[in-house]
ZARORO-515235 format. One record per atom (N, C-alpha, C, O): residue number from 1; residue in three letters; chain; z, x, y. Coordinates in steps of 0.001 Angstrom, whole numbers, m for minus. Example, Ala and Ser with C-alpha at 12.3 -4.5 7.8 and 13.67 -1.06 7.14 Angstrom:
2
<i 1, aa Ala, ch A, pz 7800, px 13190, py m5690>
<i 1, aa Ala, ch A, pz 7800, px 12300, py m4500>
<i 1, aa Ala, ch A, pz 7800, px 13200, py m3300>
<i 1, aa Ala, ch A, pz 8465, px 14236, py m3319>
<i 2, aa Ser, ch A, pz 7080, px 12850, py m2250>
<i 2, aa Ser, ch A, pz 7140, px 13670, py m1060>
<i 2, aa Ser, ch A, pz 7870, px 12900, py 30>
<i 2, aa Ser, ch A, pz 8039, px 13409, py 1138>
This chain:
79
<i 1, aa Met, ch A, pz m16410, px 61249, py m33040>
<i 1, aa Met, ch A, pz m17779, px 60942, py m32698>
<i 1, aa Met, ch A, pz m18284, px 59766, py m33530>
<i 1, aa Met, ch A, pz m19053, px 58932, py m33050>
<i 2, aa Lys, ch A, pz m17837, px 59715, py m34783>
<i 2, aa Lys, ch A, pz m18248, px 58607, py m35641>
<i 2, aa Lys, ch A, pz m17697, px 57288, py m35096>
<i 2, aa Lys, ch A, pz m18365, px 56255, py m35157>
<i 3, aa Asn, ch A, pz m16482, px 57332, py m34566>
<i 3, aa Asn, ch A, pz m15886, px 56119, py m34003>
<i 3, aa Asn, ch A, pz m16629, px 55653, py m32756>
<i 3, aa Asn, ch A, pz m16790, px 54451, py m32545>
<i 4, aa Leu, ch A, pz m17084, px 56594, py m31929>
<i 4, aa Leu, ch A, pz m17833, px 56219, py m30728>
<i 4, aa Leu, ch A, pz m19151, px 55554, py m31104>
<i 4, aa Leu, ch A, pz m19561, px 54580, py m30472>
<i 5, aa Gly, ch A, pz m19807, px 56073, py m32121>
<i 5, aa Gly, ch A, pz m21049, px 55457, py m32587>
<i 5, aa Gly, ch A, pz m20824, px 54058, py m33097>
<i 5, aa Gly, ch A, pz m21610, px 53152, py m32819>
<i 6, aa Thr, ch A, pz m19748, px 53876, py m33847>
<i 6, aa Thr, ch A, pz m19422, px 52547, py m34384>
<i 6, aa Thr, ch A, pz m19122, px 51566, py m33255>
<i 6, aa Thr, ch A, pz m19565, px 50418, py m33284>
<i 7, aa Ile, ch A, pz m18371, px 52025, py m32268>
<i 7, aa Ile, ch A, pz m18037, px 51161, py m31137>
<i 7, aa Ile, ch A, pz m19307, px 50795, py m30360>
<i 7, aa Ile, ch A, pz m19461, px 49656, py m29920>
<i 8, aa Ala, ch A, pz m20221, px 51770, py m30192>
<i 8, aa Ala, ch A, pz m21464, px 51495, py m29473>
<i 8, aa Ala, ch A, pz m22322, px 50478, py m30229>
<i 8, aa Ala, ch A, pz m22895, px 49574, py m29620>
<i 9, aa Ile, ch A, pz m22409, px 50622, py m31541>
<i 9, aa Ile, ch A, pz m23186, px 49665, py m32337>
<i 9, aa Ile, ch A, pz m22566, px 48275, py m32273>
<i 9, aa Ile, ch A, pz m23279, px 47283, py m32120>
<i 10, aa Leu, ch A, pz m21239, px 48198, py m32389>
<i 10, aa Leu, ch A, pz m20569, px 46895, py m32294>
<i 10, aa Leu, ch A, pz m20753, px 46282, py m30909>
<i 10, aa Leu, ch A, pz m20913, px 45068, py m30782>
<i 11, aa Gly, ch A, pz m20732, px 47116, py m29873>
<i 11, aa Gly, ch A, pz m20952, px 46621, py m28517>
<i 11, aa Gly, ch A, pz m22375, px 46087, py m28341>
<i 11, aa Gly, ch A, pz m22573, px 45066, py m27682>
<i 12, aa Met, ch A, pz m23362, px 46763, py m28921>
<i 12, aa Met, ch A, pz m24740, px 46279, py m28837>
<i 12, aa Met, ch A, pz m24901, px 44953, py m29579>
<i 12, aa Met, ch A, pz m25597, px 44054, py m29109>
<i 13, aa Ile, ch A, pz m24263, px 44839, py m30724>
<i 13, aa Ile, ch A, pz m24319, px 43577, py m31476>
<i 13, aa Ile, ch A, pz m23686, px 42450, py m30675>
<i 13, aa Ile, ch A, pz m24203, px 41334, py m30636>
<i 14, aa Ala, ch A, pz m22551, px 42759, py m30032>
<i 14, aa Ala, ch A, pz m21874, px 41742, py m29219>
<i 14, aa Ala, ch A, pz m22753, px 41333, py m28030>
<i 14, aa Ala, ch A, pz m22847, px 40150, py m27704>
<i 15, aa Leu, ch A, pz m23399, px 42318, py m27381>
<i 15, aa Leu, ch A, pz m24285, px 41997, py m26264>
<i 15, aa Leu, ch A, pz m25466, px 41146, py m26730>
<i 15, aa Leu, ch A, pz m25918, px 40257, py m26007>
<i 16, aa Tyr, ch A, pz m25961, px 41416, py m27930>
<i 16, aa Tyr, ch A, pz m27077, px 40628, py m28462>
<i 16, aa Tyr, ch A, pz m26676, px 39167, py m28660>
<i 16, aa Tyr, ch A, pz m27404, px 38254, py m28272>
<i 17, aa Phe, ch A, pz m25510, px 38962, py m29268>
<i 17, aa Phe, ch A, pz m25084, px 37589, py m29538>
<i 17, aa Phe, ch A, pz m24651, px 36854, py m28271>
<i 17, aa Phe, ch A, pz m24735, px 35627, py m28212>
<i 18, aa Leu, ch A, pz m24192, px 37587, py m27259>
<i 18, aa Leu, ch A, pz m23826, px 36955, py m25996>
<i 18, aa Leu, ch A, pz m25044, px 36661, py m25128>
<i 18, aa Leu, ch A, pz m24939, px 35929, py m24144>
<i 19, aa Gly, ch A, pz m26192, px 37221, py m25481>
<i 19, aa Gly, ch A, pz m27411, px 36986, py m24701>
<i 19, aa Gly, ch A, pz m27381, px 37658, py m23347>
<i 19, aa Gly, ch A, pz m27904, px 37124, py m22370>
<i 20, aa Ser, ch A, pz m26779, px 38813, py m23288>
<i 20, aa Ser, ch A, pz m26616, px 39516, py m22026>
<i 20, aa Ser, ch A, pz m27921, px 40199, py m21607>
<i 20, aa Ser, ch A, pz m28635, px 40741, py m22450>
<i 21, aa Pro, ch A, pz m28238, px 40175, py m20287>
<i 21, aa Pro, ch A, pz m29426, px 40901, py m19813>
<i 21, aa Pro, ch A, pz m29259, px 42418, py m19924>
<i 21, aa Pro, ch A, pz m30243, px 43158, py m19922>
<i 22, aa Val, ch A, pz m28021, px 42871, py m20021>
<i 22, aa Val, ch A, pz m27772, px 44304, py m20198>
<i 22, aa Val, ch A, pz m28375, px 44775, py m21521>
<i 22, aa Val, ch A, pz m28922, px 45874, py m21601>
<i 23, aa Phe, ch A, pz m28274, px 43945, py m22548>
<i 23, aa Phe, ch A, pz m28857, px 44269, py m23850>
<i 23, aa Phe, ch A, pz m30360, px 44443, py m23733>
<i 23, aa Phe, ch A, pz m30929, px 45379, py m24294>
<i 24, aa Asp, ch A, pz m31009, px 43529, py m22994>
<i 24, aa Asp, ch A, pz m32461, px 43629, py m22822>
<i 24, aa Asp, ch A, pz m32848, px 44908, py m22076>
<i 24, aa Asp, ch A, pz m33835, px 45559, py m22421>
<i 25, aa Asn, ch A, pz m32069, px 45263, py m21056>
<i 25, aa Asn, ch A, pz m32351, px 46493, py m20310>
<i 25, aa Asn, ch A, pz m32195, px 47734, py m21194>
<i 25, aa Asn, ch A, pz m33031, px 48636, py m21164>
<i 26, aa Ile, ch A, pz m31124, px 47767, py m21973>
<i 26, aa Ile, ch A, pz m30884, px 48920, py m22846>
<i 26, aa Ile, ch A, pz m31981, px 49026, py m23907>
<i 26, aa Ile, ch A, pz m32470, px 50121, py m24185>
<i 27, aa Met, ch A, pz m32364, px 47902, py m24495>
<i 27, aa Met, ch A, pz m33405, px 47934, py m25521>
<i 27, aa Met, ch A, pz m34753, px 48319, py m24920>
<i 27, aa Met, ch A, pz m35540, px 49010, py m25567>
<i 28, aa Gly, ch A, pz m35030, px 47884, py m23701>
<i 28, aa Gly, ch A, pz m36282, px 48261, py m23038>
<i 28, aa Gly, ch A, pz m36368, px 49759, py m22801>
<i 28, aa Gly, ch A, pz m37405, px 50374, py m23049>
<i 29, aa Met, ch A, pz m35267, px 50349, py m22317>
<i 29, aa Met, ch A, pz m35252, px 51797, py m22111>
<i 29, aa Met, ch A, pz m35369, px 52541, py m23438>
<i 29, aa Met, ch A, pz m36066, px 53551, py m23531>
<i 30, aa Thr, ch A, pz m34695, px 52046, py m24449>
<i 30, aa Thr, ch A, pz m34724, px 52692, py m25763>
<i 30, aa Thr, ch A, pz m36133, px 52673, py m26343>
<i 30, aa Thr, ch A, pz m36588, px 53671, py m26902>
<i 31, aa Val, ch A, pz m36823, px 51550, py m26214>
<i 31, aa Val, ch A, pz m38176, px 51452, py m26753>
<i 31, aa Val, ch A, pz m39109, px 52418, py m26031>
<i 31, aa Val, ch A, pz m39945, px 53055, py m26672>
<i 32, aa Arg, ch A, pz m38984, px 52539, py m24711>
<i 32, aa Arg, ch A, pz m39825, px 53482, py m23969>
<i 32, aa Arg, ch A, pz m39558, px 54921, py m24390>
<i 32, aa Arg, ch A, pz m40486, px 55710, py m24566>
<i 33, aa Ile, ch A, pz m38300, px 55250, py m24548>
<i 33, aa Ile, ch A, pz m37938, px 56613, py m24948>
<i 33, aa Ile, ch A, pz m38433, px 56905, py m26358>
<i 33, aa Ile, ch A, pz m38935, px 57998, py m26622>
<i 34, aa Ile, ch A, pz m38298, px 55940, py m27267>
<i 34, aa Ile, ch A, pz m38735, px 56150, py m28647>
<i 34, aa Ile, ch A, pz m40240, px 56380, py m28706>
<i 34, aa Ile, ch A, pz m40700, px 57197, py m29503>
<i 35, aa His, ch A, pz m41015, px 55682, py m27887>
<i 35, aa His, ch A, pz m42464, px 55915, py m27877>
<i 35, aa His, ch A, pz m42787, px 57354, py m27481>
<i 35, aa His, ch A, pz m43611, px 58006, py m28122>
<i 36, aa Phe, ch A, pz m42136, px 57848, py m26424>
<i 36, aa Phe, ch A, pz m42399, px 59214, py m25997>
<i 36, aa Phe, ch A, pz m41939, px 60220, py m27036>
<i 36, aa Phe, ch A, pz m42613, px 61224, py m27267>
<i 37, aa Leu, ch A, pz m40800, px 59963, py m27665>
<i 37, aa Leu, ch A, pz m40322, px 60876, py m28706>
<i 37, aa Leu, ch A, pz m41258, px 60893, py m29905>
<i 37, aa Leu, ch A, pz m41492, px 61951, py m30490>
<i 38, aa Leu, ch A, pz m41792, px 59747, py m30276>
<i 38, aa Leu, ch A, pz m42731, px 59676, py m31396>
<i 38, aa Leu, ch A, pz m44014, px 60439, py m31072>
<i 38, aa Leu, ch A, pz m44525, px 61175, py m31916>
<i 39, aa Ile, ch A, pz m44539, px 60270, py m29858>
<i 39, aa Ile, ch A, pz m45743, px 61003, py m29455>
<i 39, aa Ile, ch A, pz m45470, px 62507, py m29462>
<i 39, aa Ile, ch A, pz m46289, px 63282, py m29957>
<i 40, aa Phe, ch A, pz m44329, px 62923, py m28919>
<i 40, aa Phe, ch A, pz m43967, px 64338, py m28909>
<i 40, aa Phe, ch A, pz m43853, px 64886, py m30325>
<i 40, aa Phe, ch A, pz m44291, px 66005, py m30593>
<i 41, aa Tyr, ch A, pz m43270, px 64109, py m31233>
<i 41, aa Tyr, ch A, pz m43083, px 64542, py m32612>
<i 41, aa Tyr, ch A, pz m44424, px 64715, py m33314>
<i 41, aa Tyr, ch A, pz m44616, px 65692, py m34039>
<i 42, aa Val, ch A, pz m45344, px 63795, py m33114>
<i 42, aa Val, ch A, pz m46672, px 63892, py m33745>
<i 42, aa Val, ch A, pz m47424, px 65104, py m33207>
<i 42, aa Val, ch A, pz m48055, px 65827, py m33977>
<i 43, aa Ile, ch A, pz m47367, px 65338, py m31891>
<i 43, aa Ile, ch A, pz m48030, px 66507, py m31306>
<i 43, aa Ile, ch A, pz m47397, px 67791, py m31837>
<i 43, aa Ile, ch A, pz m48101, px 68756, py m32133>
<i 44, aa Trp, ch A, pz m46076, px 67802, py m31956>
<i 44, aa Trp, ch A, pz m45368, px 68975, py m32479>
<i 44, aa Trp, ch A, pz m45837, px 69294, py m33897>
<i 44, aa Trp, ch A, pz m46102, px 70457, py m34202>
<i 45, aa Ile, ch A, pz m45948, px 68296, py m34767>
<i 45, aa Ile, ch A, pz m46386, px 68518, py m36145>
<i 45, aa Ile, ch A, pz m47807, px 69052, py m36175>
<i 45, aa Ile, ch A, pz m48101, px 69998, py m36906>
<i 46, aa Met, ch A, pz m48696, px 68450, py m35380>
<i 46, aa Met, ch A, pz m50089, px 68898, py m35377>
<i 46, aa Met, ch A, pz m50209, px 70338, py m34880>
<i 46, aa Met, ch A, pz m50921, px 71137, py m35487>
<i 47, aa Leu, ch A, pz m49533, px 70679, py m33799>
<i 47, aa Leu, ch A, pz m49614, px 72038, py m33277>
<i 47, aa Leu, ch A, pz m48967, px 73044, py m34217>
<i 47, aa Leu, ch A, pz m49471, px 74156, py m34376>
<i 48, aa Phe, ch A, pz m47853, px 72665, py m34844>
<i 48, aa Phe, ch A, pz m47177, px 73557, py m35779>
<i 48, aa Phe, ch A, pz m48089, px 73890, py m36949>
<i 48, aa Phe, ch A, pz m48204, px 75054, py m37332>
<i 49, aa Asp, ch A, pz m48743, px 72873, py m37525>
<i 49, aa Asp, ch A, pz m49666, px 73109, py m38631>
<i 49, aa Asp, ch A, pz m50864, px 73933, py m38188>
<i 49, aa Asp, ch A, pz m51309, px 74819, py m38918>
<i 50, aa Phe, ch A, pz m51391, px 73652, py m37002>
<i 50, aa Phe, ch A, pz m52538, px 74401, py m36488>
<i 50, aa Phe, ch A, pz m52198, px 75876, py m36310>
<i 50, aa Phe, ch A, pz m52943, px 76745, py m36764>
<i 51, aa Phe, ch A, pz m51064, px 76166, py m35645>
<i 51, aa Phe, ch A, pz m50706, px 77556, py m35404>
<i 51, aa Phe, ch A, pz m50334, px 78279, py m36690>
<i 51, aa Phe, ch A, pz m50594, px 79475, py m36820>
<i 52, aa Arg, ch A, pz m49729, px 77574, py m37640>
<i 52, aa Arg, ch A, pz m49391, px 78207, py m38909>
<i 52, aa Arg, ch A, pz m50662, px 78574, py m39672>
<i 52, aa Arg, ch A, pz m50762, px 79673, py m40217>
<i 53, aa Ser, ch A, pz m51627, px 77664, py m39712>
<i 53, aa Ser, ch A, pz m52881, px 77963, py m40413>
<i 53, aa Ser, ch A, pz m53658, px 79061, py m39685>
<i 53, aa Ser, ch A, pz m54274, px 79909, py m40330>
<i 54, aa Met, ch A, pz m53636, px 79057, py m38351>
<i 54, aa Met, ch A, pz m54333, px 80089, py m37598>
<i 54, aa Met, ch A, pz m53695, px 81453, py m37845>
<i 54, aa Met, ch A, pz m54403, px 82448, py m38001>
<i 55, aa Arg, ch A, pz m52372, px 81507, py m37883>
<i 55, aa Arg, ch A, pz m51683, px 82761, py m38135>
<i 55, aa Arg, ch A, pz m52016, px 83284, py m39533>
<i 55, aa Arg, ch A, pz m52193, px 84486, py m39730>
<i 56, aa Lys, ch A, pz m52098, px 82369, py m40499>
<i 56, aa Lys, ch A, pz m52425, px 82771, py m41862>
<i 56, aa Lys, ch A, pz m53852, px 83309, py m41934>
<i 56, aa Lys, ch A, pz m54095, px 84335, py m42570>
<i 57, aa Lys, ch A, pz m54798, px 82624, py m41289>
<i 57, aa Lys, ch A, pz m56193, px 83088, py m41289>
<i 57, aa Lys, ch A, pz m56321, px 84451, py m40612>
<i 57, aa Lys, ch A, pz m57014, px 85337, py m41113>
<i 58, aa Leu, ch A, pz m55653, px 84613, py m39476>
<i 58, aa Leu, ch A, pz m55733, px 85900, py m38781>
<i 58, aa Leu, ch A, pz m55062, px 87001, py m39586>
<i 58, aa Leu, ch A, pz m55512, px 88147, py m39575>
<i 59, aa Gly, ch A, pz m53993, px 86657, py m40279>
<i 59, aa Gly, ch A, pz m53327, px 87640, py m41135>
<i 59, aa Gly, ch A, pz m54219, px 88071, py m42276>
<i 59, aa Gly, ch A, pz m54260, px 89250, py m42628>
<i 60, aa Glu, ch A, pz m54938, px 87118, py m42861>
<i 60, aa Glu, ch A, pz m55853, px 87473, py m43934>
<i 60, aa Glu, ch A, pz m57021, px 88298, py m43404>
<i 60, aa Glu, ch A, pz m57508, px 89203, py m44083>
<i 61, aa Lys, ch A, pz m57464, px 87989, py m42205>
<i 61, aa Lys, ch A, pz m58638, px 88658, py m41653>
<i 61, aa Lys, ch A, pz m58310, px 90065, py m41142>
<i 61, aa Lys, ch A, pz m59045, px 91014, py m41414>
<i 62, aa Phe, ch A, pz m57212, px 90193, py m40407>
<i 62, aa Phe, ch A, pz m56888, px 91470, py m39769>
<i 62, aa Phe, ch A, pz m55666, px 92165, py m40354>
<i 62, aa Phe, ch A, pz m55408, px 93325, py m40033>
<i 63, aa Gly, ch A, pz m54918, px 91485, py m41197>
<i 63, aa Gly, ch A, pz m53656, px 92048, py m41688>
<i 63, aa Gly, ch A, pz m53823, px 93320, py m42484>
<i 63, aa Gly, ch A, pz m53098, px 94288, py m42256>
<i 64, aa Leu, ch A, pz m54764, px 93343, py m43415>
<i 64, aa Leu, ch A, pz m54951, px 94524, py m44245>
<i 64, aa Leu, ch A, pz m55420, px 95707, py m43416>
<i 64, aa Leu, ch A, pz m55002, px 96839, py m43660>
<i 65, aa Gln, ch A, pz m56273, px 95461, py m42452>
<i 65, aa Gln, ch A, pz m56763, px 96548, py m41607>
<i 65, aa Gln, ch A, pz m55636, px 97150, py m40783>
<i 65, aa Gln, ch A, pz m55575, px 98367, py m40608>
<i 66, aa Ile, ch A, pz m54743, px 96304, py m40275>
<i 66, aa Ile, ch A, pz m53623, px 96811, py m39474>
<i 66, aa Ile, ch A, pz m52688, px 97633, py m40352>
<i 66, aa Ile, ch A, pz m52187, px 98670, py m39918>
<i 67, aa Lys, ch A, pz m52445, px 97181, py m41588>
<i 67, aa Lys, ch A, pz m51579, px 97954, py m42482>
<i 67, aa Lys, ch A, pz m52183, px 99319, py m42779>
<i 67, aa Lys, ch A, pz m51478, px 100329, py m42774>
<i 68, aa Arg, ch A, pz m53485, px 99350, py m43038>
<i 68, aa Arg, ch A, pz m54149, px 100635, py m43303>
<i 68, aa Arg, ch A, pz m54055, px 101551, py m42093>
<i 68, aa Arg, ch A, pz m53816, px 102751, py m42229>
<i 69, aa Leu, ch A, pz m54244, px 100981, py m40913>
<i 69, aa Leu, ch A, pz m54166, px 101778, py m39686>
<i 69, aa Leu, ch A, pz m52760, px 102336, py m39490>
<i 69, aa Leu, ch A, pz m52602, px 103494, py m39104>
<i 70, aa Lys, ch A, pz m51748, px 101528, py m39751>
<i 70, aa Lys, ch A, pz m50366, px 101995, py m39614>
<i 70, aa Lys, ch A, pz m50071, px 103120, py m40595>
<i 70, aa Lys, ch A, pz m49387, px 104082, py m40245>
<i 71, aa Arg, ch A, pz m50585, px 103009, py m41831>
<i 71, aa Arg, ch A, pz m50380, px 104070, py m42822>
<i 71, aa Arg, ch A, pz m51042, px 105366, py m42379>
<i 71, aa Arg, ch A, pz m50459, px 106441, py m42524>
<i 72, aa Lys, ch A, pz m52262, px 105275, py m41836>
<i 72, aa Lys, ch A, pz m52952, px 106472, py m41378>
<i 72, aa Lys, ch A, pz m52196, px 107131, py m40230>
<i 72, aa Lys, ch A, pz m52066, px 108354, py m40189>
<i 73, aa Ile, ch A, pz m51696, px 106317, py m39296>
<i 73, aa Ile, ch A, pz m50935, px 106867, py m38164>
<i 73, aa Ile, ch A, pz m49652, px 107520, py m38657>
<i 73, aa Ile, ch A, pz m49271, px 108584, py m38169>
<i 74, aa Phe, ch A, pz m48976, px 106887, py m39629>
<i 74, aa Phe, ch A, pz m47750, px 107445, py m40174>
<i 74, aa Phe, ch A, pz m48028, px 108790, py m40864>
<i 74, aa Phe, ch A, pz m47254, px 109736, py m40718>
<i 75, aa Lys, ch A, pz m49133, px 108870, py m41615>
<i 75, aa Lys, ch A, pz m49488, px 110132, py m42283>
<i 75, aa Lys, ch A, pz m49819, px 111214, py m41269>
<i 75, aa Lys, ch A, pz m49463, px 112377, py m41459>
<i 76, aa Leu, ch A, pz m50509, px 110831, py m40176>
<i 76, aa Leu, ch A, pz m50833, px 111820, py m39151>
<i 76, aa Leu, ch A, pz m49587, px 112323, py m38441>
<i 76, aa Leu, ch A, pz m49517, px 113496, py m38075>
<i 77, aa Lys, ch A, pz m48602, px 111454, py m38241>
<i 77, aa Lys, ch A, pz m47360, px 111877, py m37589>
<i 77, aa Lys, ch A, pz m46570, px 112840, py m38461>
<i 77, aa Lys, ch A, pz m45913, px 113749, py m37954>
<i 78, aa Arg, ch A, pz m46636, px 112642, py m39768>
<i 78, aa Arg, ch A, pz m45881, px 113510, py m40688>
<i 78, aa Arg, ch A, pz m46477, px 114902, py m40756>
<i 78, aa Arg, ch A, pz m45770, px 115855, py m41081>
<i 79, aa Leu, ch A, pz m47776, px 115044, py m40454>
<i 79, aa Leu, ch A, pz m48416, px 116363, py m40529>
<i 79, aa Leu, ch A, pz m48028, px 117223, py m39402>
<i 79, aa Leu, ch A, pz m48478, px 118366, py m39314>
């Protein structure tokens, strides 16, 4: 796999120096894809942080009550 990557990079360099329109097409597609990947990555980070903080807040707000309720139910089952 490392050899395929090296060959691809060398091929792109060769296309650049030859002034091939194929190089321009490949770079155009790559730039479009990178923009979408960057937008997706930024949205992923924002949503991940939002949901993590929301889960923490809800855990602090309702977590202790749920634990107490589970303990009471467990004690009632044992009786």
